Structures are given as C-alpha cells and as structure tokens.
C-alpha positions as CSV (number, residue, x, y, z in Angstrom):
1,M,-52.5,-132.6,69.3
2,N,-49.0,-131.5,68.4
3,C,-46.5,-134.3,69.1
4,A,-43.6,-132.7,67.3
5,I,-40.4,-132.2,69.3
6,T,-39.5,-128.5,69.5
7,E,-36.1,-127.1,68.9
8,E,-35.8,-126.1,72.6
9,D,-36.2,-129.7,73.7
10,D,-33.4,-130.8,71.2
11,L,-30.9,-128.3,72.9
12,I,-31.4,-129.8,76.4
13,S,-28.1,-131.5,77.5
14,P,-28.3,-135.0,79.0
15,Y,-25.7,-133.9,81.6
16,L,-28.1,-131.1,82.6
17,I,-30.9,-133.6,83.1
18,I,-28.6,-135.8,85.3
19,F,-27.5,-132.7,87.3
20,K,-31.1,-131.7,88.0
21,S,-31.9,-135.3,89.0
22,L,-29.0,-135.3,91.5
23,L,-30.3,-132.1,93.0
24,L,-33.5,-134.0,93.9
25,I,-31.5,-136.4,96.2
26,P,-31.5,-135.3,99.8
27,I,-28.2,-134.0,101.2
28,S,-28.4,-136.5,104.1
29,H,-28.0,-139.3,101.5
30,Y,-24.8,-137.8,100.2
31,L,-23.4,-137.5,103.7
32,I,-24.2,-141.1,104.4
33,F,-22.6,-142.2,101.1
34,F,-19.5,-140.1,101.9
35,F,-19.3,-141.6,105.4
36,L,-19.6,-145.2,104.1
37,T,-16.9,-144.5,101.4
38,I,-14.5,-143.2,104.1
39,L,-15.2,-146.3,106.2
40,L,-14.6,-148.6,103.3
41,F,-11.4,-146.9,102.4
42,L,-10.1,-147.1,106.0
43,Y,-11.1,-150.7,106.2
44,F,-8.9,-151.7,103.3
45,F,-6.2,-149.1,103.8
46,L,-5.7,-149.9,107.5
47,E,-6.3,-153.7,107.0
48,I,-8.9,-153.7,109.7
49,H,-10.0,-157.2,110.8
50,I,-12.7,-158.6,113.0
51,P,-11.2,-159.0,116.5
52,K,-11.0,-162.6,117.5
53,A,-8.7,-164.9,119.5
54,D,-6.4,-166.6,117.0
55,P,-4.3,-169.6,118.0
56,I,-0.5,-169.3,118.1
57,S,1.2,-171.2,115.2
58,L,4.4,-173.0,116.3
59,T,7.1,-174.2,113.9
60,F,9.8,-176.4,115.3
61,N,11.7,-179.7,114.8
62,P,9.5,-182.5,116.1
63,N,12.5,-184.6,116.9
64,S,13.9,-182.0,119.3
65,E,13.5,-182.7,123.0
66,F,14.0,-179.1,123.8
67,C,11.3,-177.9,121.5
68,Q,8.9,-180.5,122.8
69,F,9.6,-179.5,126.4
70,I,9.2,-175.7,125.7
71,V,5.9,-176.2,123.8
72,S,4.5,-178.4,126.5
73,K,5.5,-176.0,129.4
74,C,4.8,-172.6,127.9
75,R,1.1,-172.0,128.3
76,L,1.0,-168.8,126.2
77,L,2.7,-170.5,123.2
78,H,-0.1,-173.1,122.9
79,G,-2.8,-170.6,123.8
80,R,-4.4,-167.8,121.8
81,Y,-3.7,-164.1,121.2
82,F,-6.7,-161.8,121.4
83,P,-5.8,-158.2,120.3
84,T,-7.4,-155.1,121.8
85,F,-10.7,-154.8,119.9
86,W,-10.3,-151.1,119.1
87,L,-6.8,-151.8,117.7
88,S,-8.0,-154.5,115.2
89,S,-5.4,-153.5,112.6
90,P,-1.7,-153.9,112.3
91,H,-1.3,-150.2,111.5
92,L,-3.4,-149.1,114.4
93,Q,-1.4,-151.3,116.7
94,T,1.9,-150.1,115.4
95,A,0.9,-146.4,115.3
96,F,-0.6,-146.6,118.9
97,L,2.8,-148.0,120.1
98,S,4.7,-145.2,118.5
99,L,2.4,-142.3,119.4
100,F,0.4,-143.2,122.5
101,G,2.1,-146.2,124.0
102,K,2.3,-145.9,127.8
103,S,5.2,-147.4,129.7
104,P,5.8,-148.3,133.4
105,P,7.3,-145.4,135.4
106,F,10.8,-146.2,136.6
107,S,14.4,-145.1,136.1
108,Y,17.5,-146.9,134.9
109,K,21.0,-146.9,136.3
110,R,23.5,-146.1,133.6
111,I,26.9,-147.6,133.1
112,L,29.1,-146.4,130.2
113,Y,31.1,-149.1,128.5
114,E,34.0,-148.1,126.3
115,A,34.8,-150.2,123.3
116,T,38.3,-151.0,122.1
117,D,37.9,-148.6,119.2
118,G,37.1,-145.7,121.5
119,G,33.3,-145.9,121.0
120,T,30.9,-145.5,124.0
121,I,28.0,-147.7,124.6
122,A,25.3,-146.9,127.3
123,L,24.2,-149.8,129.4
124,D,21.0,-149.0,131.3
125,W,20.3,-151.4,134.2
126,L,17.1,-152.1,135.9
127,M,17.6,-154.3,139.0
128,H,15.0,-156.6,140.5
129,S,15.5,-154.8,143.9
130,D,14.7,-151.5,142.3
131,V,11.3,-152.6,141.1
132,V,10.1,-154.8,144.0
133,E,11.9,-153.5,147.1
134,G,12.7,-149.9,146.0
135,I,16.3,-150.4,147.1
136,S,18.9,-148.8,145.0
137,Q,21.7,-151.2,144.2
138,V,25.1,-150.5,142.7
139,V,25.7,-152.6,139.6
140,N,29.4,-153.0,139.9
141,D,29.7,-153.6,143.6
142,S,31.8,-156.3,145.3
143,T,29.0,-158.9,145.3
144,S,28.7,-159.0,141.5
145,G,31.0,-161.9,141.2
146,T,28.8,-164.2,143.3
147,D,25.4,-162.8,142.2
148,R,23.3,-165.6,140.7
149,T,20.3,-163.5,139.7
150,P,19.5,-164.1,136.1
151,I,20.3,-161.3,133.7
152,A,18.4,-160.4,130.5
153,I,20.2,-158.3,127.9
154,V,17.7,-156.2,125.8
155,V,18.7,-155.0,122.3
156,P,16.4,-152.2,120.9
157,G,15.3,-151.7,117.4
158,L,16.3,-149.2,114.7
159,T,16.8,-145.6,116.2
160,S,15.2,-146.9,119.5
161,D,16.8,-146.8,123.0
162,S,16.0,-147.7,126.5
163,S,13.3,-145.1,126.8
164,A,11.1,-146.7,124.1
165,A,7.7,-147.9,125.4
166,Y,8.1,-151.5,124.3
167,I,11.6,-151.7,125.8
168,K,10.4,-150.4,129.1
169,H,7.5,-152.9,129.0
170,I,9.8,-155.9,128.7
171,A,12.4,-154.5,131.1
172,F,9.8,-153.8,133.8
173,R,8.1,-157.2,133.5
174,L,11.3,-159.2,133.7
175,A,12.6,-157.1,136.6
176,K,9.4,-157.5,138.5
177,E,9.6,-161.3,138.1
178,G,13.1,-161.5,139.7
179,W,15.5,-160.6,136.8
180,N,18.2,-158.0,136.5
181,V,17.8,-156.3,133.1
182,V,20.3,-154.3,131.1
183,V,19.5,-152.5,127.9
184,Q,22.3,-152.2,125.4
185,N,21.7,-148.9,123.6
186,H,23.2,-148.6,120.2
187,R,26.1,-146.3,119.6
188,G,25.0,-142.7,119.4
189,L,21.6,-143.4,121.0
190,G,20.3,-143.0,124.6
191,G,21.7,-139.4,124.8
192,I,25.3,-140.5,124.2
193,S,27.5,-138.9,121.6
194,L,29.5,-140.8,119.1
195,T,33.1,-141.0,120.3
196,S,34.6,-142.9,117.4
197,D,34.0,-143.3,113.6
198,C,32.3,-146.6,114.2
199,V,28.5,-146.5,113.8
200,Y,26.0,-149.3,114.4
201,T,24.4,-151.1,111.5
202,A,21.8,-153.9,111.1
203,G,24.6,-156.5,110.8
204,W,27.1,-155.1,113.3
205,T,27.4,-157.8,116.0
206,E,30.7,-156.8,117.6
207,D,29.2,-154.4,120.1
208,L,26.7,-157.0,121.3
209,R,29.5,-159.6,121.5
210,K,31.7,-157.3,123.6
211,V,28.8,-156.3,125.9
212,I,27.8,-159.9,126.5
213,D,31.4,-160.9,127.3
214,H,31.8,-157.9,129.6
215,I,28.6,-158.7,131.6
216,H,29.6,-162.4,131.7
217,S,33.0,-161.5,133.2
218,Q,31.4,-159.2,135.7
219,F,28.7,-161.7,136.7
220,P,30.2,-165.1,136.0
221,E,27.7,-167.0,138.1
222,A,24.6,-165.3,136.7
223,P,22.6,-167.0,133.9
224,L,22.6,-164.8,130.8
225,F,19.7,-164.4,128.4
226,A,19.1,-161.9,125.6
227,V,16.0,-160.3,123.9
228,G,16.3,-158.7,120.5
229,T,13.6,-156.5,119.0
230,S,13.2,-155.6,115.3
231,I,16.7,-154.7,114.0
232,G,18.0,-155.7,117.4
233,A,16.6,-159.2,116.8
234,N,18.4,-159.4,113.5
235,V,21.7,-158.4,115.2
236,L,21.1,-161.0,118.0
237,V,20.3,-163.9,115.7
238,K,23.3,-163.1,113.5
239,Y,25.5,-163.0,116.6
240,L,24.1,-166.4,117.7
241,G,24.8,-167.9,114.3
242,E,28.3,-166.5,114.1
243,D,29.4,-167.7,117.6
244,G,27.4,-171.0,117.7
245,P,28.0,-172.9,121.0
246,N,30.8,-170.4,122.0
247,T,28.4,-167.8,123.4
248,P,27.9,-167.5,127.2
249,L,24.1,-167.0,126.6
250,I,21.8,-169.7,127.9
251,G,18.8,-168.6,125.9
252,A,17.5,-165.9,123.6
253,T,14.4,-164.4,122.0
254,A,14.0,-162.6,118.7
255,V,10.8,-160.5,118.4
256,C,9.6,-159.2,115.0
257,S,13.0,-159.7,113.3
258,P,13.3,-158.5,109.7
259,W,15.3,-161.7,108.9
260,D,16.1,-160.8,105.3
261,L,16.8,-157.1,104.8
262,L,16.6,-157.3,101.0
263,I,13.1,-158.8,101.1
264,C,12.0,-156.3,103.7
265,D,13.4,-153.4,101.5
266,R,11.3,-154.6,98.6
267,F,8.2,-155.0,100.8
268,I,8.3,-151.6,102.5
269,N,8.2,-149.9,99.1
270,R,5.3,-152.0,97.7
271,K,2.2,-150.2,98.9
272,L,1.3,-146.6,99.9
273,V,0.9,-147.5,103.6
274,Q,4.3,-149.3,103.7
275,K,5.9,-146.2,102.1
276,L,4.6,-144.1,105.0
277,Y,6.6,-146.4,107.3
278,D,9.6,-146.1,105.1
279,R,9.4,-142.3,105.2
280,M,9.0,-142.2,109.0
281,L,12.0,-144.5,109.5
282,T,14.0,-142.4,107.1
283,I,13.2,-139.2,109.1
284,G,14.4,-141.0,112.3
285,L,17.7,-142.0,110.6
286,Q,18.2,-138.5,109.4
287,G,17.6,-137.2,112.9
288,Y,20.2,-139.6,114.2
289,A,22.7,-138.4,111.6
290,Q,21.9,-134.8,112.4
291,L,22.7,-135.5,116.1
292,H,26.2,-136.7,115.1
293,H,26.8,-134.3,112.2
294,S,30.4,-133.7,113.0
295,I,31.4,-137.4,112.6
296,I,28.8,-138.7,110.0
297,S,29.4,-135.8,107.6
298,R,33.0,-136.8,107.5
299,I,32.6,-140.6,106.9
300,A,29.5,-140.5,104.8
301,D,27.8,-138.5,101.9
302,W,26.1,-135.8,103.9
303,E,24.4,-134.2,100.8
304,G,23.0,-137.6,99.9
305,I,21.8,-138.1,103.5
306,K,19.9,-134.8,103.5
307,K,18.1,-135.6,100.2
308,S,17.2,-139.2,101.1
309,R,13.5,-140.1,100.9
310,S,13.7,-143.7,101.8
311,V,15.7,-146.1,104.1
312,R,17.4,-147.5,101.0
313,E,18.6,-144.1,99.9
314,F,19.9,-143.4,103.4
315,D,21.7,-146.8,103.5
316,N,23.2,-146.0,100.1
317,Y,24.6,-142.6,101.2
318,A,25.5,-143.5,104.8
319,T,25.3,-147.0,106.1
320,R,26.8,-148.7,103.1
321,L,29.8,-146.3,103.2
322,V,30.3,-146.6,106.9
323,A,30.2,-150.4,106.9
324,K,32.4,-150.5,103.7
325,F,30.1,-152.5,101.4
326,E,30.2,-152.2,97.6
327,T,26.5,-151.8,97.1
328,T,23.3,-151.5,99.2
329,D,22.1,-154.9,98.2
330,T,25.4,-156.4,99.3
331,Y,25.0,-154.7,102.7
332,Y,21.5,-156.1,103.0
333,R,22.4,-159.6,102.0
334,R,25.5,-159.9,104.3
335,S,23.7,-158.3,107.2
336,S,20.6,-160.5,107.1
337,S,20.3,-163.0,109.9
338,S,18.3,-165.6,107.9
339,Q,21.5,-167.1,106.6
340,Y,22.8,-167.7,110.2
341,V,19.7,-169.4,111.6
342,G,21.1,-172.9,110.9
343,N,24.2,-172.3,113.1
344,V,22.3,-171.2,116.3
345,A,23.3,-173.5,119.1
346,V,21.4,-172.1,122.1
347,P,17.6,-172.2,122.8
348,L,16.0,-169.5,120.7
349,L,12.3,-168.4,120.6
350,C,11.3,-166.3,117.6
351,I,8.1,-164.3,117.6
352,S,6.6,-162.7,114.5
353,A,3.3,-161.4,113.5
354,L,2.1,-162.4,110.0
355,D,0.5,-158.9,109.5
356,D,3.7,-157.0,110.5
357,P,3.6,-153.9,108.3
358,V,7.4,-153.4,108.5
359,C,9.0,-156.9,108.7
360,T,7.1,-159.0,106.2
361,R,6.2,-162.7,106.6
362,E,7.8,-163.4,103.3
363,A,11.3,-163.0,104.9
364,I,10.7,-165.6,107.7
365,P,13.0,-168.6,107.3
366,W,10.4,-171.3,108.0
367,D,12.5,-174.3,106.8
368,E,15.7,-173.2,108.5
369,C,13.8,-172.7,111.9
370,R,12.2,-176.1,111.5
371,A,15.5,-177.8,110.8
372,N,17.3,-176.4,113.8
373,K,16.6,-178.3,117.0
374,N,17.3,-175.2,119.1
375,I,14.6,-173.0,117.6
376,V,10.9,-172.5,118.3
377,L,9.2,-170.1,115.8
378,A,5.9,-168.7,117.1
379,T,3.8,-166.8,114.6
380,T,0.5,-164.9,115.2
381,T,-2.1,-163.8,112.7
382,H,-2.2,-160.3,114.1
383,G,0.0,-158.1,116.3
384,G,1.6,-155.4,114.2
385,H,5.2,-154.5,114.6
386,L,6.3,-154.9,118.2
387,A,2.9,-154.0,119.5
388,Y,0.8,-157.1,120.4
389,Y,-1.5,-155.0,122.6
390,E,-4.1,-156.9,124.5
391,G,-6.8,-156.1,127.0
392,L,-9.5,-153.4,127.0
393,T,-7.2,-150.6,127.9
394,A,-4.2,-151.7,125.8
395,T,-1.8,-151.6,128.7
396,S,-0.3,-155.1,128.3
397,M,1.8,-156.5,125.5
398,W,1.4,-160.2,124.7
399,W,4.9,-160.7,123.4
400,A,6.4,-159.4,126.7
401,R,4.4,-161.9,128.7
402,A,5.5,-164.7,126.3
403,V,9.2,-163.8,126.6
404,Q,9.0,-163.7,130.4
405,E,7.3,-167.1,130.5
406,Y,9.7,-168.6,128.1
407,F,12.7,-167.4,130.0
408,E,11.2,-168.7,133.3
409,V,10.6,-172.2,131.8
410,L,14.0,-172.3,130.2
411,L,15.8,-171.2,133.4
412,S,14.2,-174.0,135.4
413,S,14.7,-176.7,132.7
414,P,17.7,-179.0,132.2
415,F,18.5,-177.1,129.0
416,A,19.7,-174.1,131.1
417,D,23.0,-175.8,131.6
418,R,25.4,-173.9,129.3
419,R,27.5,-177.0,129.0
420,Q,24.8,-178.9,127.3
421,K,24.2,-176.8,124.2
422,I,22.9,-178.6,121.2
423,I,25.2,-178.1,118.2
424,P,22.9,-178.0,115.1
425,E,23.5,-180.7,112.5
426,P,24.4,-179.3,109.0
427,L,21.5,-179.4,106.5
428,G,21.6,-181.9,103.7
429,S,22.7,-181.0,100.2
430,S,20.3,-179.0,98.1
431,I,20.1,-177.6,94.6
432,D,21.8,-174.3,95.5
433,Q,24.6,-176.0,97.3
434,G,25.6,-178.8,94.9
435,P,27.1,-181.0,93.8
436,F,24.8,-181.8,90.9
437,V,23.7,-184.8,88.8
438,D,22.1,-184.6,85.4
439,A,18.7,-186.2,85.7
440,G,16.9,-186.0,82.4
441,E,16.6,-184.6,78.9
442,D,15.0,-181.4,80.2
443,R,18.4,-180.6,81.8
444,M,16.9,-180.5,85.3
445,V,19.4,-181.4,88.0
446,A,19.3,-183.1,91.4
447,A,21.7,-182.9,94.3
448,A,23.8,-185.8,95.4
449,S,26.4,-186.3,98.1
450,E,30.1,-185.9,97.5
451,V,30.7,-189.7,97.7
452,D,27.9,-190.4,95.2
453,K,29.3,-187.8,92.8
454,T,32.8,-189.3,93.1
455,R,31.5,-192.8,92.5
456,A,29.3,-191.7,89.6
457,D,32.2,-189.9,87.8
458,A,34.7,-192.7,88.4
459,E,35.3,-195.7,86.2
460,P,34.2,-199.2,87.4
461,E,37.8,-200.2,88.3
462,D,38.1,-196.9,90.2
463,I,35.0,-197.7,92.2
464,A,36.5,-201.0,93.2
465,Q,39.7,-199.3,94.2
466,I,37.8,-196.7,96.4
467,D,35.9,-199.6,98.1
468,E,39.2,-201.3,98.9
469,N,40.8,-198.2,100.3
470,T,37.8,-197.1,102.4
471,S,36.6,-200.5,103.7
472,N,39.5,-202.8,104.6
473,Y,37.2,-205.1,106.6
474,S,34.6,-205.5,103.9
475,H,34.4,-208.6,101.6
476,K,35.1,-208.4,97.9
477,D,31.7,-209.9,97.0
478,N,29.8,-206.8,98.1
479,T,29.6,-205.4,94.5
480,P,25.8,-205.4,94.4
481,Q,25.7,-203.4,97.6
482,V,28.2,-200.9,96.1
483,Y,26.0,-200.4,93.0
484,N,22.8,-200.2,95.2
485,S,24.4,-197.4,97.3
486,L,25.4,-195.7,94.1
487,L,22.1,-196.0,92.3
488,G,19.8,-195.5,95.3
489,P,20.1,-191.7,95.6
490,L,19.9,-191.3,91.9
491,K,16.7,-193.4,91.6
492,K,15.2,-191.4,94.4
493,R,15.9,-188.1,92.6
494,V,14.6,-189.5,89.3
495,D,11.4,-190.6,91.0
496,Q,10.9,-187.2,92.5
497,L,11.5,-185.5,89.1
498,S,9.1,-187.9,87.4
499,R,6.4,-187.0,89.9
500,Y,7.1,-183.3,89.3
501,S,6.9,-183.9,85.5
502,R,3.5,-185.6,85.8
503,K,2.2,-182.6,87.8
504,S,3.7,-180.2,85.2
505,I,1.9,-182.1,82.4
506,W,-1.5,-181.8,84.1
507,L,-0.8,-178.1,84.8
508,L,0.1,-177.5,81.2
509,A,-3.0,-179.3,80.1
510,Y,-5.2,-177.2,82.4
511,I,-3.6,-174.0,81.1
512,A,-4.1,-175.0,77.5
513,I,-7.8,-175.8,78.1
514,V,-8.4,-172.5,79.9
515,T,-6.6,-170.3,77.4
516,T,-8.1,-171.9,74.3
517,W,-11.6,-172.4,75.5
518,P,-12.9,-169.0,74.4
519,L,-12.1,-170.0,70.8
520,V,-12.5,-173.8,70.9
521,G,-15.6,-173.8,73.1
522,P,-18.0,-172.1,70.8
523,A,-16.8,-174.1,67.8
524,L,-17.2,-177.3,69.8
525,L,-20.7,-176.4,71.0
526,F,-21.7,-175.5,67.5
527,S,-20.5,-178.9,66.2
528,I,-22.4,-180.7,68.9
529,K,-25.6,-178.8,68.2
530,R,-25.3,-179.7,64.4
531,R,-24.8,-183.4,65.2
532,F,-27.7,-183.4,67.6
533,R,-29.9,-181.6,65.1
534,K,-29.1,-184.2,62.4
535,L,-29.9,-187.0,64.8
536,V,-33.3,-185.4,65.6
537,E,-34.1,-184.9,61.9
538,K,-33.4,-188.5,61.1
C-alpha cells in the first residue's frame, strides 16, 4: 500500500479547499444569513427597541405648590407613553414625522406683523370658531379688546413654519378644545421674503418678545400661553429667562429643546446616523439661504455657505456673522437657553425624549429645572425628535395631548393669575461661582458665602467691629456664636471633602488591584502553592 503524499497533493491550496467547502452550502443558507445580518445591522443602527409602555419621569422642586398641583392634576404626566409598535425606534419616529407625517386639514388666517427694523413676520391664526363651528372670524375686529378666549402662541423649530405636520397637530388640537392659536413664523419662512438685514437665529428672542407684546395689546383680556418646539423651544425658554416676571405670558411649554447648543453640536457629529441628521439640517439651511440670496449673500459669506457640509459650518459662514459673534462656539454658548432656566418666573412644562436623535439628553439642565419652583421637566424613554407617535395608525402625538392637558389644568388653576408669578430664588454659591476657601493640602476648594469670606479674611478685632456695625441690638457676649457661624460652613465643607477623599482612596485601591493583578496574581498564587506544598510534605 502506497501511503506516500504525491506532489499534486502538496500543491493543493488550503483556500481552494475552503472555497470548495463553501460551494457545498445551499444558497438558501446564504440568503438567510444575509437577511439576518441586515436585520442585526438595522437593529443597532436604528436603535430599535421592544415596544412597551414606559412611565413618564418627572423632575421638579418637591417644595413647589405649583409643581405638586400640576403633577397631581395632569393625568398624562403621571401615566405612561406607549409608542406606535411599528415605529419602535427614535429614527423611525423622526423620519416618519418628516417624510410621511399626516396633519389635520385646515387653513390659517395670515396677519403680517412689521417689526421696527423693517422686517416682516407672518402670524398664522387658527381660531376656535374656524375648527368647531366653521365660522370665519376676523382676527383684528372690534371685539378683540374684550375677547377672553385663551391664546396659544406656537414657535416652530429650525427651518419649519406653520405648515409643518407637528405644528398643525398642536394647533388643531388646541383650537378644537376652545383655544385661539397663532403660529409665529420665523423671518423668511412661511412664504414671506426677508425685508430687512435681520435674520432669525437660535438665540434671537426680540421677535418673540415683540409678537407677544403685540398680541397682548390686541387682546388684553385674553390669557396668553406659548409653545416652543426644538429651536423654537430654545428661543422661548431664553425669552422667559431674560424677561422673568415681566412677561405677559401665564404659562409655557418647551418641547424637545436643544438646551445647550454646544453640546448638541458635539453630539450630532458623533455617530454616522447623527451625521445624517446634521447633513439634512444643513441642506434645509442652505435652501433657506438660497430663497433669500439677495440679502444673505450681502451680509454673510456666500461661498462658505455653498460649501458647508454641516450645521456648524453653516453657522460659521452665515449665522455667526449675521448675529455678530466672534466665534461659532461663542454663538452657541450665548444662545443656549440652559443658562436662563434659573430665571424663569412663569409656569413652564418641559418635555424631552431621552432617545432624541437631534437634541441629546446630555444637554438637559436637570439640576436647574429641579431648583426652579416654576418648572416641571417631563422626560420619556422613547419618542424621537418632536414625534411621539402613538396608536396603531400613528395619527396621534402624545406630546400634543400633554401640552393641551397642561394648558387646560393651568388655565383653571389659581396659578393662572398673572399677578401671582413666583419669582425664582437665586441658587446658592457653587464652585464655579465663588468665592472660594482653601480646604486642604490637595489644593481643593469649597465655596463659601460673601459674609463668611469677609469674616475669614478679617482679623479678630475686625470681626468684632463687623459684628458691632451689623448688629446694634446684639450683646457683646455672643463671641462663641460669631465663631460658630464662621466655622460652621467651613466644617461642613471639610466634612464633605473628607468623605470624597475616603471614596477616592478606595477607588485608587481598586484601580491599583485591577491593574497590577495580571502581574502580582500569578506570583501570589505561586507563592501560596509553594507554602501549601511545604506544609503537605511536613
């Protein structure tokens, strides 16, 4: 028997053997594998989730009577949101809204408002009588001064106008429930040409301020509310923070606000799917610029606008120049509404989806909303960007129902009195606000009040002099109380730092063990085995 390997067998390539083996697999198996691979890719790329009813998470100040009242009366806020099962993805929800979203059939009545700088703003009205009774009503008739029908002002998102599906959803729902609705289109949108060099931006609040004042003067007896969506929500919250209790609004809602434009700019360029949104928004902004080429080409860098491939590039070549900011980051920082949340003095409901593919959850100012007694922050696990579709046929939007219920509850509550606005208390001192006190050898610092800092820096005789000047009715034998008031905050900060130090020591110990175990572990085990072997031999 000849068992020798022939030269022909030596020349057979292993890749050829693998190829012949693959040919033996049925083609149907390849198709199944390809199909499963596509499904797996779509599952992770589109972030598909199992449809279920998730509870609404509420963040508010527990000491606020307003927040307690709203949470107890709004059934939808302490309920659950169940998304449409075949739209179980933030990207499917958002894409369906943009591409296939159906809106109620109705027509607006348009009123053109001319700003002081010569700009034109289109105000599209939908009256309650138009929806329910089918009666056409003139907006600026003689009865406007005594009309007490509540009015909701809607501020659309970036490059959106009154014809957007989500805007028509909220307008129709409010009008059907007895409200008069007016959509404030941004300059240059809604089919209106730019009539001045002023262009709207993410932080431009002057148009909204003038429109609100105009409507309030036209309907002085009507309760005013406002709804902001996306960039419109950022503008609305920034306006509320700037004007504080001086706004004529009784209540407001911010839906899917970006909050911090700088964080959202970083987020939208992080993943491939987010970059697709970035590109689509850029195309929309370029289309807006093309519509008003005669003006924008004169006040911005037109060549830079044409070659822009992201929102940031467009803002660098257009928005930043129009708004007169030094850099794009400066424009984002100063236009972000998160830094104005603490000054909001009217009831405000904020709605955000944690899976929003455009406005990331990382930008939500959780602590600032919790500290303000006028704000209720409602977050949902799912919902996409401005979508929140629910029901089998995806014809209803959860956020539109929540806004309508919130406005109805607020309108019938004692908080609807515009004379009883709650002025927010200033937040306590923090590390980034100063002043500072040295609290250890590691050079860490802790914040203290101005009085504590003055007392800590002063000499003992100066402290006594301060006490005499500020407390004429106090006794001179209160020295222990003075030192207790001086040392109390410092002891509290030192205790906090000591607790952080203990946590840091345990964390460092854990890191040291984990990183050195691959080297120390085998040596330690070898030593233990040797000792154990010696004990056994004895």
